[in-house]
N, C-alpha and C positions, 0 to 999 in steps of 0.2 A: 560539515558535521560528520562525525565518525559513525560507522555502522555499529549496531548493537551486537556484542559478542554472544552469539547463540550457537550451541552445538547442534549437530544433526539430530542427536538423540532428544534434546530439548524441543527441537522444532517438531519432531514426530509426536511427542507426548502432548496430548490435549485433554484437559479435564473439562467435562461438559458443564460444570457449574459456572464456568467462565465462557462457555460457548465453544463450539467445535468449528475449526476453520475448514471451509469448503473451497474447492477450486473456483467455483462460480462466485462465491462471496468475496474471495480475495481479489478476483479479477474486477468485480464491480467497484470495490473500494479503491483499487488502484486507478481505475478510470475516473471515478468521481474526484479523487484527490488531485489528479492532474488537471481536470476540468476547473476545479476551484482555484488551483494555483494560477492558471492562465486567465480565466474569465472573471473570477471574483477578486483576486488579489493583483491581477495584471503583472505577473512575474513569470520568469522562466527559471530553470535550475541554475543558470549562470549567475543570476543576481539575487535569488531568493535567500532570505535570512532564516535562521532557526525559527524565529517567531512567525515568519510567513508559512513555514511548513506546519507549525502548530495550528495556525488558523485554517490552512487547507484541510488538515485532518479534522479539526473541530467542525468545520462546515460539512465535511463528508459524513461525519457521525450525525450531525444535526439533520441531514437529509433523511437518515434512517428514522429519526424521531417524528418528523413533520406529519407524515401520512398517518402514523399511529395517533398522534396528537389530535389531528382533525377528526379522525375516526372515533376517538374516545368521546369528544364533545358531541359528535353526531349521535353516538350511542346514548349519551345522557339525555340528549334532547328527545330522542325517540322513546326511551324507557321512562323518562321523567321520575327518577328516584328522588328521595329526600337528599338535599345537598347540605354538606357540612362546610362551614366557613371558619377557618382558623385565623384569628386576628392577633398579630404580634408586631411589636415595634422593632423586632430584630429577627432576622433569619441568617444564621451563621452557616452558609452553605459550603464554604471551602471551594475546592476545584470541582468542575463538572465533567471533564472529558472522560477520565477513567471510570467514574461512577456510571456515566451514561452507557459507555461501551459494555460494562459489566451487566447492568440491568437489562440491556437489549440482547445480551448473549452474543455480542460480536467482538469481544476483546481479542480472542484468538485470531480471528480473521484480520482485524486491524493490525495486530502485531506482525502477522505473517506478511501482510501487504507492505507494511513499512520496511520489513526486513528485505523483501525482494527489491524494493526501490533503493535500498541502501541507507535507510535512516533508522535510528534507534528510537523506539516509541517512548521509552522512559525519559529520554532527553526532551522529546516534544512535550510530554506531560509536565515537565518541570518549567516550561515556558509560561504556563497558565497562571494568572494571578488568582489568589484566593478571593472569593467573594465574601469578605469579612463584614457582612451587614448585620452584625449582632454582637452582643457582649456576653462572653463566657457561656455558661451552661444553658441559660434560658434560650438564647438564640440558636445554639447547637441542638437543643432538644426540639425546637420547632422544625429544624431541618430534618432530623430523624423522623419526626412525626409525618412530614410530607412524604417521605420515602415509604413509610409503612401504610399510610392511607392509600397510596397508589397501588402498593403491593397487595393490599386486602380488597381492592376493587371498590373502594368507596368513592362516591362522587364528591370530591373534596377540593377546596380551593384555599390556598394561603393568601393572606392580604397583609401588605406592609409598605414600607417606604424604600424607594430606590435611591439610597444615599449616594451622592456624588463622591463622598469620601467616607469610607468605612471605618472600622476600628483602627486606630492609629498604628503605624509601624513603630515598634519599640527599638531604639538603639541604646546600647550600653556604652557610655563614654566616661572613662575614669571611674567606673563603678556605678555611675548614676544612670537612671532611666531618662532618656531624652525622647520626646515624641516627635514623629514626623508624619505628615499627612499621608493617608493611604489613597493615592490617586489610582485606584484600581481600574478605572475606565480610560486611562491614558492611551492605551492601544486599541480601545474598543472592546465590545463584549460579543462573543460569537453566539451566545445562547438566548438572549431575550429579543422580543419583537415589540416595537412601539405600536400602540393602538390609539392613535389620535382620534379615531371615530368614536371612542368611548370616553372622551375627556369630560370631566364633571366639574361644575362650579362649586367652590367651597367658600362660605361667607364668614367674615369676622367683624367684630365691633358693631356699630350701628345702634339702633334703638328698637324697642318693641311697642307696638300699638295694640291696645285691647278694645274690642267693640263695647263691652259692658263692664270692663274692669275685672272680669273673672279670668284668672291666669290659666285655669284648666280648660277654657274654651279656645277655639281656634283663634290664633293671634297672628299679627303680621310683623315680621322682622325686616326692617327697612334701613336704608342709608348705610349699607354694609360695604366693607372692602371685599372684593372678590379675587380669589386665586383659583386657577384651574389645576385640577389633578389629572395628569396624563398617565395612563397605565402602560407599563411594560410587562409583557407576559413571558415567563420562563417556564419551559416544559419540565415536569418532574415525573420521570418514568418509574413505573413499578417494576418489580423483578420478574421477568419471564412471563408476563401476561398481556403484553401489548397495550396496557393501560398507561396513558400519559396524562396526568393531571396538570393543573395550572397554578403557578405562583404568580400573583398579580401584584407588582410593586409600583407605587405612584411616585412621580416626580412633579414638583411644583412648576407651573407655568404662569407667567403674568398675562392678564388680558391684553388683547391687541389695542384697546383704546388707551389714549394718553390722558394724563392729567391736564385737562384743557386750560385750567388756570395758568399752569406753567407754560403750556404749549403756546398759548396766545400772547405771552410776553416775548416770544421769540426764542426762548431757551429750549430749543428742540433737543440738544444734546443731553441736558439734564433730565428732560422728560423720558428719553430712552433709557438713561442710566438708572433712573428710579425704578424701572421695571425689575431690575435685578433684586431689589429688596424682597419682593414677593417670592422669588425663586430660592431665597436662602432657606426656606422651610425644609427643603429636601437636600440641603447642601452637605450636612455632616451628621454622623451618628454621635449622640451623646455617649461618652465613654464610661460613664459611671455604672458600676455593677453593685447591686445591694446597697445603694445609697440614693436617697431622693434629693434631687436638686431642682428647686422650684423656679426654673427659668421660664420666661415668657415664650422663648422660641420652642422650648420643649413642649409646652402646653399647645402651642400652635401645631407642632408635629403630631401630637396625639389626636387633636380634633381633625386635622387635615386627613389623616388616614381613615379614621372611623366615618367621617362624613362621606368621603368618596366611596368607601366600602359599602356602607349601608344603602346608599343610593343605587350602587351597582347590584347589590343583592335584590333589592326590590324590582329593579329593571329586569333582571334575569327571571325572577319569580313571575312577573307579569307576562313575560314573553314565552314562558314555558307552556307546554300543552295544557297543564292543569289550570294555570292562570288564565288561559284564553277561553276556557269553556264557559265561565260564568262572568257576570259583571264584576268589575274590579273590587268594589266594596264588599261584595259577598265573598269573593275568593280570598280576600285578606284574612278572613277568619280562619282559613286553613293554612295561614303562613307558618305556624309552628309545626304543621304536619309535613311541610316541604323544606323547611329551613332550620338549621341548627347553627348557632353562633357560639363559638368557644373563645372566651377572653383569656389570652395568655398573660396572666398577672393583671394588675390594675391599669396598665398603660393604655389599653383600649376601653377603659371604663365608660368613656363618654359615648360609646355606642348605645348605651341604655337611654340617656336623655335624647340622643339624636333620633333614635327610633320613635320615641314618644313625640318628638317635634314633628316628624314627618307624618306619623299617623294622625295626630290631632290637628296640626296646623295645615297640612297639605291634603291629607285624605279626609279631613273633616270627621274624624272618628270620635265618639264619646270617650272621655278619659278612662273610665273603668274598663271598657272594652279594649282600648289600646294597651293599657297596663297589663291586662290578662294575657294578651298576645306576646308582649315583650318578655314577660317573666317566663312564659313557656318556651320561648325561643332561645334565650341567653343562658349560658353557664359560665362559671368563673373558676379558674385555676389559681390557687394561691401558691406562691413560690418562696415566701420568706416570712419569718416571724420577728425579724430584727426591727425594732421600732424606727430606726433611722432610714429603713428601706421602704416603709409604708408611705404611699403618696397622700399628701394632704395639701390641696391647692388653696391658696389665699382667696377669700371671697372677693376682695376688691379686684383681683386679676380676672376672675371669671365674670364678674359684673361688667367689666369694661370690654372684655374680648368676646364673651359668649353670653350676653344678657338673657336670651330666651332659655338657654340651658340651665342657668342658675335658677330662674323661676321654676322650671320643671323639677329641679332637684329639691327646691323648697316644698313643692307640693308633695313629692315622694316622702320627704321628711315628716310632713304633717300626718300622712297616713300611718307612719310608724308610731308617732306620738299618740294617735288615737287608739292603737291596738294595745300598747304597753300597760296603761292603767287598768284596762279591762282584764288582761291576762295576769298581771302581776300587781295587784292593788297594794301589797305590803312592801313594795320595793320602789320608792319614789326616785331613787338615784339612777335607776335603770334607764330612764329617758335620757339622761345626760350621757351615760356610757354608750348608748346605742345610737345616738343622734348622728345623722349624716353631717350636721353642722357642729363643729367644735367651737365653743364659745370662749374657752380659756385662752387668754393672751390674744394673739392675732386670730381673727375669725377665719376658720378654714373648713374646707369640705373634705371629709374622710372618704377617699375613693374606694377603699376596701369595703366600707359599709354600704356604699352605693352599689357595688358589685353584688354584695350578698343579698340585699333586698330586691334587686332587679333581676336575679337569676333563680332558676328552678333547682339548680344543683351547684354546690360549692365543693371543690375537692382539693385535698393536699396531695403531695407527690411522693410520699413514702409513709409507711404505716405509723412510724413514730411521730412524724411531722403532722399527719392528719389527726392523731390523738392529741397532740399539743393544741392544735386548732380547736378541737371539740371541747377540751377540758379547761382551756385557759384563754387563748387569744380571742376567740369568737364564742365563748361559752354562752353569753347572753342571747346571741342569735340562734344557737343550737336549741336552747330551752324554748325560745319563741316558736321555732319551727316545729318542735315536738308538740307544743300546745295547739298549734294550728293543724296538726295531723300530717305534717311534712316530715315523716320519720327518715326518709332516705335523702333528705336535702344535702346533708354533709357526708361526703364519701371520701374514700382513698383511692387514688390511682397511682400506684408506684411507677416512677419513671422507667424508661427503657431506652435502648440504643438500637440502631439498625445493624444487624449482623452483616449486611451486605458491605457497607463501607468499613465497619470496624472489625472485620475478620477476613471476609472474602477478598476485599480490595487491598487492605493494608498488610495482610499476612498470608500471601498466597501459598507459601510452603506448608504452613499449618493447615490451611483450608484444604489443600490437596490431600494431606495425610488423613484428615477427618473424613473426607469424601471416600477415600480408599477403604476406610474401616467401617463406616456406617451408611454409606450411600450418599446420594447427591441431593436429597430433599431437605437437608437441615437448614439451608439458608432461608427457607420459608417456614420452617417448623423447628425452632431452636431447642424445643424440649427434647428433640431426638438426641441432643448431646449427652443425655443421661446414659445412652448406650455405651459411651466411652468408659464408664465405670468397670465394664467387664474386661478392659485392657489395662487396668491400673497395676496389675502384677505381671504384665507381659513385658519381659526384659527388652525385646526387640523394639516394641512400641515406645517404651520409656527412653531408649537410646535415641530413637528418631525424633521424639519431642525435644529432647535435650539438644540434639544436633541442630534442629531448626532454630531454637532459641539462640544458640551460639552463633549461627550464621547471621541472624538479625542483629545481634550485638556487634559483630564484626563490621557490618554495614554502617551501623550507627557510629561506631568508634571512628571509622574512616571519615564519615560526614563531620563529626565534631572536630577532628584534626584539621580537615580542610577548611571548615567554616570559622573556627575560633582558635586554631593553633594549639589546642590542648590534646596531648597524647594520653589516651586512657587505655587501660588493660581490659580487653574483652573478657578475660577470665575472672575479673573482679565482679562483685555483686553490683548490679546496676540498680541503685536506690533512687527512685524518681518521685518527685512531687511537682506536678504541673497543674496549675489552675490560676484563677485570678488572685492577685496578691491582696490579702485582707487579714486583719488581725484575728478574726474568728477562725480562719483556716489555719492559722498558727504555723506559717512558714518559719517564724522566729524560733519556735521550739525545735524545728529541724536544724536551724542554724546553730543553736546552742549544743545540740547533740554532736554536730560536726566538730565544734570546739572541744567537747569532751573526748571524742575519739582522737583528735589531734594531740591533746594533752597526754592521753594514755600512751600513745606511741612515743612522744618525746620523753616521757618519764621512764619508760622501760622499752627501749628500741628493740631489744632481743626477745621480747615476749611475743608469743604467737598472736597474730592479728588477722582476721579475715578481711582481705582487701575489699575496699568499697570505692565505687564511683558514685558520688551523690550529685544528682542533677535536679536543679530547681528551675522552673520556668513559669512565666506568667506576667501579665501586665497589671500595673497599678493605675488607678484613675489619676489623671494628671494633677488634680488638686488634692490628692490624698497623701499628705505629707508623711504620715507614719508608715504607710505602705512603701513609699519611695525610700524611706530610711532603711527598711528591711531589705530592699533590693541592694542598696549601697553596702549594707553590712555583709550580706552574703558574698558579694563580689570582693569585698576587702578580705574576708576570711579565705575565699578561694585563692586570692593572690598570695597570701602567706603560706597556705597549705601546699599549693601546687609548686611552690618554689623552694620548699624546704628539703634539702638533700637527705636528711635523716628520715623523713616520711617516705620519700620516693614514690613508688607506685602503689603503696599500701592504701593511700587515701588520696583521692582526687575530687575536686569540686568544680562543677560546670554550671554556669548560669546559661540556660537555653534562651538566648536572645530572640525576641519577637515570636514568642510561642503562638501558634495558630493551627488551623486544622491540618494543613499539609505537613507541618512539622510533627504534629501529634501522630500522624500516620507512620512516621519513621520511628518515633520514640516508644510508643506503646507496645509494639510487638517485641521490642528489645528489652523491656523492663523485667527485672527480677522481683523487685519489691515496690509496691504501690503505697504511697503515704496518704492516708485519709484521716487526718488527725485533728479535725475541728472539735471545738468544745461541744460536748453532748447537748443537744437541744438547739443548735444554731444552724446547722446545715440541713436545709429542707430535705434533700435527697442526695444530690451528687449524681453525675453520670460518668465522670472519669473513672470512678471506682469500678463501674461495670465494664468499661472498655478494657481496663487492665486485667480484670478477672477473666474475661472472655479470651484474652490472648495469653493466659497462663502465667500471669504475675501473681505473687502472693501479696496479701494486704496486711499492713499494720495500721490499725485504726481504732477509734473510739466507737462506742455503741451510739452512733449518730446517723441520721439519714438512712440511706439504703444499706449502709454497713450492717445494720441490725438484721435485715432480711437476707443479706448475703451470708451472714453467719448461720442463720436458720436453715438456709438451703443446704449447708454442709454440716448440719447438726453440731455447730459450734467448733468444728475441727478445721484444720488446714487454713486457719486465719489467725492473725496475731492481734488480740484485743487487749486494750489497756485503758486505764483512766477512769475518771468519775462517770457515773451514769446521770441521766437527766435529773432524777429525784435527788441525787447526792449534790449536784451542782446547786439546785434550788435550796437545799438544806444548808449548804455552805454560805449562801447569801443571807439566809435567815439568821444564821448564827453569828454573822459578822465576819466576813472573809478577811484573814490577815495574811497577805501575800509575803510580807517580810519574814514571817516565821519560817516559811519554806526556804527562802533565800538564806536564812541564818542556819538552818538545820540540815541542808543538803550540800555537803562539801563541794562536790563536782560542779553543782549549779552555781554556787557562790564564786568559785574560782573562775568559771567561764564568764559570768557577768562582770566580775571585777576586771578581768582582762579587757573586755570590751569597753567598759567604762573608762579605764585608765589609758586607752589608746594603743594597746598591744597590736591591734590589727589595723591601726591607722596612725602610725608614729608621726606623720607630717602634720596631723591635726588631732592631737591626743584628746582634746575635750569634745570631739565631734559627737560622741555617743553617750556622754556623761548624763545629760538631761534625759535622753531616750531611756537609758537603763533606770534612772531614778523614777521616772514615770511608771515604768513597768512594775517596779517593786512597790510603789505606792498604790497603784490602782488595779492593774492586772485584771481588767474586766472579764477576760476570757479564760481565766483560771489556768494559765500556762504553767505558772510555778507550782501550782497544786498537783498538776498531772505529770510534771517532769520526771520525777523519780520512777514512777510507773512506766513512763515511756522509755527511759534508758534501760530499765530491767527487761522490758519487752524486746528492745533492740538487741540486747545480749542474747536473748533466745533466738532471734532471727539469725544472728551470726552463727550460733551453734548449729542451727538447722541447715544453714547453707553449706556447711562442711561436708554433709552427706549428700552428694549430688543425686544419687539414686532416689533417696527418700524425698529430697526437695522436689524432684521432677514428678514423683508420685503425687505430691501435694498440688503441684501445678495442674496435673491432669484432673485431680478432684475439683479444682476451681473451674476449669473449662467445662467439665461435665455438669456442674451445678449452676451454670450461668444461663440456662435456658429461660428462666423466669424473667430475665432482664432484657428480653427483646422488646423493642418498641412495638412490634406486631401485637404482642400480648397486651401492652398498655392501650394501644389504639382499639383493639377488639373490645376491651372493657369500656372505654369511652363510648364506643359505638353502641353497644348493647344497653349500657346502664345510664347513659346521659343523653346521647343523641337520638336514640330510638331507631337505629338502623342496624341491619345485619351484615357483618363482614362477608365478603365473597372471595375467600382465598383461592378458590378454584376457577374464578371468573377468567375467561379468555375472550377478550373483545376481538371480534373479527378483524383480521388484518386488512390493510387498505385494498388489497386485491380480492377480498371475499365479500359476498353480498351481505347487506345489513337489512334486517327486517324494518320496514317503514311503517310509521304510524299514519293514520288517515287524517286528511284535512289539515296538514301542517303548512305553514306559510314560509317554509324555508328554514335554513339553519341559523339559529340565533343564540347558541349557548355560550359562546365566548363572552 
């Protein structure tokens, strides 16, 4: 492995936001690195591979974590704060090494240590597999929230599944997406720790026995199939405060007992092999994003994680100091005072009936008392208003797999039925609309309705999204809550991103410049970026921001050339759209604009044209045919455009294969233009838009999701807004939307669609996209054709603005300065104060492992893990 080329000047320069290298620290890291290489990996420098060096460094950094991790849990046990439990079926963590070094403040020491050993730390960081245990924005949001909860000193825990295979690896072959399994654990995982001592039984199927036929009384669930949930704990460090919280992910384990019927027939091999069926529960992440797929295995996954989590929460509550002071049944009344459970979308919705089952059937608690505790404990975050994304589980599936939970859901439904006629005597149809049980067609349970009635707070994730929830999607429940005096039940919590990973880690040049200008506290207080507004006319500062952007673009251009063999001009505008491929996100509109630009160059090659490199990246769900066709089309267009000598370097198209967190860390700092072009009213929030904004890219977008608030933070300036607004989209539907009229009346649009339909971009299969285009013109559910002319005109304004480098950079600085609101620290502080009932402690500094810790009296040892 080659050494990292670092100049003496670069070695001497240390910015404290990433930690200051000390001689003692560097020496300790070198010593620990060599110890792990020899004693953990059993290698020496003669035979060690780059991956061995990565694991030696990862274990060295992990050593720095462990003492703080244990001390944090001890601190929580001694202080007994209210604990927050964040339940999510996905945590899209990405790589851990650099983020951990950064948050612990040892990045500079590790960099210097590896340099002295003769290794390049960036090469070692590239050896780490992404922990892709989530789909798109929802899973990445959960990862940002974990970072912020630790940074704000909250006693918080993430709970999910340790999928053996994460989000699939995307390969592009002949323009098509091909999925390959993400075997991210192939070489092991340096960061998590198995906890078999906390293994928990999870039951499925069976029957329910009632003593007197009353479902609301304690009942017995028997003759079940049992699977064990074994936890793996991953440390999640806060930034600069010694706090290390825990992400607990479960893997499914079969019981040790055999199926005796099979075993006694002598088929020992089959009996052993059958054990694997139970362990399939945690085998693979479902790759769908914003689309509900009612598969039995998915339901098993959802119950598996909530069953294990809720039992673990109750165990920790009972073993806490507070729980030990009084008899268990008395202390459970204080459960909501010590426990907050946040449901990340409807996927963990079964936590509500599971808590009821444990309180009623196991703790022998009266129904009303148990229901009161559950509703005070749980809160629900809604992430989508798309009908196809809302979970509705078939009753027959629940009846077979989780019979007791279905009974509990029926009782909850009856309580809603009782309230509605009293509150709304003149609206008999309201019962049907609000029922947890949907009777039309196949009988199904509406999981969003279950979450709403079982939670004390429901929140959307952007102001416009929360307003749509209140006035449309869940309007009936909002009115019921107001009648019951629960005026703050429906809230907004605009999403955010962690500035540590999404600026400090991925864009060190810009981070250093910001620290030089406004000090080093901004990574924990992003509102301080407003101070950059005083430099928006500083010519030297503008030049440096522009220079940093250009350096990032050059790095990305080199990466693209090496990875995909496409040479792009770093001086061209880097126009980027990276997100899951979905019709409502309208990557197809971007593709049509590429065709328009191509046609303009071909029509008049001598006309002035602002060079662009258009990059599109994202994965399509494997069964989502239309999304896969969009990927194929973009790649076909790219092939024609990139190989046309008349076009040359004026227009290039790159499909960013296998877009993931580690690739985003390269792309986002280099972007000039961020495409956020979803149909107004469809994107709940978006977080990619915030990452681009923070790194100084300008946004072209609709007034959808968090784009609205981004524009507000800049007083409507320094952002390119186009297209229909939410009310205009609704009115278009009411009036009877005619997509064909736009096709017929917008010449450039018609030409582009005709080219695609006739096979211009796929001459070997000219009819390949004919039906695809025909469907678009007939149905166009997401108003792509209606917004296209506005989009192209807005793109022309973007090109004109890009010609003035000085003014463009000023606009970039305005975006960076206005991005403080979109820190996940702000989001989590709002959740903490307004939903969970806890106070953030941004100045908390947990005593280091070598410092004394105040002890509580009469404790029976450390039990907080």
